[in-house]
C-alpha positions as a Markdown table, in Angstrom:
| # | Residue | x | y | z |
|---|---|---|---|---|
| 1 | Unk | 236.0 | 47.7 | 24.8 |
| 2 | Unk | 234.1 | 44.5 | 24.4 |
| 3 | Unk | 236.2 | 41.8 | 26.0 |
| 4 | Unk | 235.9 | 38.3 | 25.3 |
| 5 | Unk | 235.9 | 36.4 | 29.0 |
| 6 | Unk | 236.0 | 32.3 | 28.2 |
| 7 | Unk | 236.8 | 28.9 | 30.6 |
| 8 | Unk | 234.7 | 30.7 | 33.2 |
| 9 | Unk | 233.5 | 28.5 | 36.4 |
| 10 | Unk | 229.9 | 27.9 | 36.0 |
| 11 | Unk | 229.0 | 29.2 | 39.4 |
| 12 | Unk | 230.5 | 32.5 | 38.7 |
| 13 | Unk | 227.9 | 35.6 | 39.0 |
| 14 | Unk | 228.2 | 38.8 | 37.0 |
| 15 | Unk | 228.7 | 41.0 | 39.8 |
| 16 | Unk | 231.6 | 38.6 | 40.4 |
| 17 | Unk | 232.9 | 39.2 | 37.2 |
| 18 | Unk | 232.1 | 43.2 | 37.2 |
| 19 | Unk | 233.8 | 43.7 | 40.2 |
| 20 | Unk | 237.1 | 41.7 | 38.6 |
| 21 | Unk | 237.0 | 44.0 | 35.9 |
| 22 | Unk | 236.3 | 47.4 | 37.9 |
| 23 | Unk | 239.5 | 46.8 | 40.0 |
| 24 | Unk | 241.3 | 48.3 | 36.2 |
| 25 | Unk | 238.8 | 50.8 | 35.7 |
| 26 | Unk | 234.9 | 51.8 | 34.6 |
| 27 | Unk | 233.0 | 48.8 | 33.6 |
| 28 | Unk | 229.4 | 49.8 | 31.4 |
| 29 | Unk | 228.4 | 46.1 | 31.3 |
| 30 | Unk | 228.8 | 42.6 | 32.2 |
| 31 | Unk | 227.0 | 39.9 | 30.5 |
| 32 | Unk | 227.5 | 36.0 | 31.6 |
| 33 | Unk | 226.3 | 34.2 | 28.5 |
| 34 | Unk | 223.5 | 31.0 | 29.5 |
| 35 | Unk | 221.6 | 28.3 | 28.1 |
| 36 | Unk | 218.5 | 29.4 | 27.1 |
| 37 | Unk | 216.8 | 26.5 | 28.4 |
| 38 | Unk | 218.0 | 25.1 | 31.5 |
| 39 | Unk | 219.8 | 28.8 | 32.1 |
| 40 | Unk | 222.9 | 27.2 | 33.1 |
| 41 | Unk | 226.4 | 29.5 | 32.1 |
| 42 | Unk | 227.8 | 28.5 | 29.4 |
| 43 | Unk | 231.1 | 29.1 | 30.8 |
| 44 | Unk | 231.8 | 32.6 | 28.9 |
| 45 | Unk | 230.6 | 36.1 | 28.6 |
| 46 | Unk | 231.3 | 39.4 | 27.3 |
| 47 | Unk | 232.3 | 43.0 | 29.7 |
| 48 | Unk | 232.6 | 46.2 | 28.0 |
| 49 | Unk | 234.6 | 49.1 | 29.2 |
| 50 | Unk | 235.2 | 52.3 | 28.0 |
| 51 | Unk | 238.2 | 53.4 | 28.3 |
| 52 | Unk | 240.7 | 51.2 | 25.7 |
| 53 | Unk | 243.0 | 51.6 | 28.0 |
| 54 | Unk | 242.1 | 50.3 | 30.9 |
| 55 | Unk | 240.2 | 47.5 | 29.2 |
| 56 | Unk | 243.7 | 46.7 | 27.6 |
| 57 | Unk | 245.6 | 46.4 | 31.3 |
| 58 | Unk | 242.4 | 44.4 | 32.4 |
| 59 | Unk | 242.9 | 42.3 | 29.6 |
| 60 | Unk | 247.0 | 41.5 | 29.9 |
| 61 | Unk | 246.4 | 41.6 | 33.9 |
| 62 | Unk | 243.4 | 38.9 | 33.9 |
| 63 | Unk | 244.2 | 37.0 | 31.0 |
| 64 | Unk | 245.3 | 33.2 | 32.6 |
| 65 | Unk | 244.2 | 34.0 | 36.1 |
| 66 | Unk | 242.6 | 32.1 | 38.3 |
| 67 | Unk | 239.2 | 32.1 | 39.2 |
| 68 | Unk | 237.1 | 29.8 | 41.5 |
| 69 | Unk | 240.1 | 27.7 | 40.4 |
| 70 | Unk | 239.7 | 28.2 | 36.8 |
| 71 | Unk | 242.6 | 29.6 | 34.7 |
| 72 | Unk | 239.9 | 32.4 | 32.6 |
| 73 | Unk | 240.8 | 33.6 | 29.0 |
| 74 | Unk | 240.5 | 37.2 | 28.4 |
| 75 | Unk | 240.6 | 39.0 | 25.0 |
| 76 | Unk | 239.2 | 41.2 | 22.9 |
| 77 | Unk | 236.2 | 40.4 | 21.3 |
| 78 | Unk | 236.3 | 40.7 | 17.5 |
| 79 | Unk | 232.8 | 41.1 | 15.8 |
| 80 | Unk | 231.0 | 38.2 | 14.0 |
| 81 | Unk | 232.0 | 38.4 | 10.2 |
| 82 | Unk | 229.1 | 39.7 | 8.7 |
| 83 | Unk | 226.4 | 37.1 | 7.5 |
| 84 | Unk | 228.0 | 34.1 | 9.5 |
| 85 | Unk | 224.6 | 33.4 | 11.0 |
| 86 | Unk | 223.0 | 33.1 | 7.4 |
| 87 | Unk | 225.7 | 30.7 | 6.3 |
| 88 | Unk | 225.1 | 28.5 | 9.3 |
| 89 | Unk | 221.4 | 28.6 | 8.7 |
| 90 | Unk | 221.8 | 27.7 | 4.7 |
| 91 | Unk | 224.3 | 24.9 | 5.5 |
| 92 | Unk | 221.8 | 22.2 | 6.0 |
| 93 | Unk | 221.4 | 21.3 | 2.3 |
| 94 | Unk | 218.3 | 20.9 | 0.1 |
| 95 | Unk | 215.7 | 19.7 | 2.1 |
| 96 | Unk | 214.8 | 22.4 | 4.6 |
| 97 | Unk | 211.9 | 20.6 | 6.3 |
| 98 | Unk | 213.7 | 19.3 | 9.0 |
| 99 | Unk | 212.6 | 16.3 | 11.1 |
| 100 | Unk | 208.8 | 16.6 | 10.2 |
| 101 | Unk | 206.6 | 16.4 | 6.8 |
| 102 | Unk | 208.2 | 13.6 | 5.5 |
| 103 | Unk | 206.9 | 10.3 | 4.5 |
| 104 | Unk | 203.3 | 9.8 | 4.3 |
| 105 | Unk | 202.7 | 8.1 | 7.5 |
| 106 | Unk | 199.6 | 10.4 | 8.3 |
| 107 | Unk | 197.7 | 9.8 | 5.2 |
| 108 | Unk | 195.7 | 12.4 | 3.7 |
| 109 | Unk | 197.9 | 15.5 | 1.9 |
| 110 | Unk | 201.7 | 15.7 | 2.6 |
| 111 | Unk | 203.1 | 18.7 | 1.5 |
| 112 | Unk | 205.9 | 19.3 | 4.0 |
| 113 | Unk | 206.3 | 22.4 | 5.1 |
| 114 | Unk | 208.0 | 21.7 | 8.4 |
| 115 | Unk | 209.9 | 24.6 | 8.8 |
| 116 | Unk | 207.6 | 27.1 | 7.2 |
| 117 | Unk | 207.4 | 30.2 | 9.6 |
| 118 | Unk | 210.5 | 28.9 | 11.5 |
| 119 | Unk | 212.7 | 31.9 | 10.3 |
């Protein structure tokens, strides 16, 4: 079972999170999500446990528990609905040129093309 863990303290390490869940059974993987630019924790992560029964026990026991002074949120992770990312990318409206390519301030041929090759 894949388990979502939210409201994590920013200082918590994956090893600490693994240890908390291993008290309830085997843990396949632990991943704390980090900002790709700063490397700082985003305050949530995922724990994968092979036994649904042990995972449910961990959810029941750890949801609302205090970790390093913060009450954490623990529940079963539900997969994203299919196509959710695509709708996000297409929600920008008709002009997909981004912040570049508009206006003719540089002179010469201005064909837009701000997002070419980005997707």
